[in-house]
C-alpha positions, 0 to 999 in steps of 0.5 A: 098393599091397601087399595084406594077405591072410589065409588061412583053412582048417583044412587046413594042407597047403592053406594052405601051397599057397595061401601058396606061390602068393600069395607069388610075387606081390610085391604081396601080403603074407600077414599071417596064417593061421587054421584056424577062423572064431573064429581069423580074428576074433581075427586081425582085431582085431590086424592090418589085412586087405585080403582074406581067402581063406575056406574055407566048411567050418570047424570050429565057426563055418563060413565063411559065419558067419565072413564075416558077423561079420568084415564087421560088425567090419571092413566094408572087408575083402573076402572070397573064398570057397573050397570043395572043391566048388561047391554052388550054395547055399553059393556064394549064401550066401557072396555074401549074407554079403558075399563078393566071389567064390567059387572051388573049391580046384582053381581056386586059381591065376592066376584067384584071384590076379586076383580078389584084386587086383580084390576091390573090383570091383562084380561078384563073381568066380567060378572056372572050376568055379563057376557064377554063381547062376541069374537067378531065384536071383541076388543082385539087390538087393531094396530094403528097405521104408519105415522101413528105408531105411538097411538094405542090400538083401536078396538074392533068396534072403533075400527068398524065405526072408522070404516063407516066414517070413511064412507061418509055415514052420519052418526045416526046411520052408523048407530042404526047399522051397529044397533047401538045408541047414537050417543055411543058413536060420539064416544067412539069418535072421541076415543079414536081422536084421543088414541090416534092423537088427532086434532079434531073430528075433521082430522079423524075423517081425513084419517078414515078416508086415507085408510079406508082401504084397510080392513 
């Protein structure tokens, strides 16, 4: 079966290098390229995509938010994150947004090709320069509470953010406590609203308070 792959990166030179690598594999077809998250979403409306190689740092909508929106639009698509660096909080945020792997751009070689072919595997794939999240910060699932049984499980970091929201902490305070960029807190909140099928941030606050006794 031929895998339909899309490349998302705002640096054309890197896209060209990645395209040249993937085109050597007869089982991969490049169905499109995008230089921004919005351009990817537009592309996904016109072509079928099996796997997206997604840069995290994009102009406007970042790769984390683009991943979340893409999977809401095309749940069967698999996303593999790419970054120039391997910052742990970005790795974790990509996984919680729904990515199935994370690689640095320096890892874009045989291991990335293998991950693309194995994108439907249960376990996420990591490049040699990307460390898996530590056990206490892992994406091990947390079962949603009664009344939200159909919602996907929350990641460990999302559960931490939820507990801090219940305490009334502001996004900047949560980010400082977790040593992440404040923009990541917005990503976690939006992910939880989507996963728990809540209406808005006020509903998320009410949910957090109602379940603040839970670990």
